[in-house]
N, C-alpha and C positions, 0 to 999 in steps of 0.2 A: 407497588414496587414489582418490577418484573423479575422473574426467577432466572438466575444466571446459570445455565447448564454448564457452560464452559468452566466457571469457577469451581463448581462441584466436581466436575470431571478432573480438573487439575489437582484438586485436593486429594481426591481418591487415588489418582495415579501417584501422587507424592507419597501417600501412606503405603501403597503397594510396593513402590521402589524402596522405600525405607525398610520395609520388612524383608525384602529380598536382598538388600545390600549388606547384610551382616556377615557375609562369607569373606574370609580373609585369604591370604596366600597360604595354601596348604591346609586350609580348614577354617572352621568358624572362629571368629574373634569376638571378644566381648564388645558390645556396641551400646551406645547410649542414644535414646530417642531424641534428646535435646542437644547433647554434646558428648563426644567421645574422643579420646586420644589414647591409643594403645600402641605398644611396641613389643616386638618379639624377635627372636633370633632363630635361625636355622643352624643346625650343627655342621661345622666344617672342622675336621681335625686340624690342630695347629694352634699357634699363638695369635693373639690380636696384634696386627701390624701397627707400625708407627704412623703411617699415612691414613687419612680418612677421606672418603668421597661419598657424595649424596646425590641422588637423582630422584625427581618427583614427577608425579602426574596429578592432575586435579580435574574435577568435574563440577558443574553447576547444574542443579536440578536434575542430575543424571541425564541431561539432554546434550550438554556441550562438554566435551572433554579434550584435554591436551596434555602433552608432557611425555617424558621418557623415564619410567621407573625401573629400567633394566639394570642388572648387575653390571653390564658392560658400560652403560652410561654413568653409573656411579664411580666405577673404576677410572674411567676417562676423566671425570670431573676432579678426582683426587690424584691423578697422575700415578695410578697404581697399575703395575704389570702382573703382580702375583697376589691374588686375593686370599686373605687369611680368614676373614669372618664376614658374615652377611646378616644384617638385621633389617627389620621392617617396621615402619611407623605408619599409623593410620589415624587420620583426623576426620571426624564428621560433625556437621552442625545441622541440627534439626533433621535428622535422618539422612536425607540425600539432597538437602538444599545446597550444601557445599561438602565435597569429599576430596581428600588428598591422601595419596599413598606414596610413601617415600621408601627407597631402598638405600641402606647405608652399608658401605663396605670398608674394611680395613685391610691393609696389606703393605707390600713393599714395591 
């Protein structure tokens, strides 16, 4: 059987990216090597609004990424002109095989 250097390199890169991808918005988040789903909020004075908007970005193998996880994108998706609160969700599967970051906003 022939040794496949490409497969070994791909696995090593996957582990390296998985280890480096545990940094969340504003600091480190708890992450799972096999599966993780965490949520957190950033403090904005005021009350939670009646409207809600969500915007997401995702990546596959940390090689291909797309999406808009901005506060502005979430506000636009929810029809919000004045943001009251901002929360973040992060999902990862097998380190960085699949990653998704979402921004959730509430407001009026």
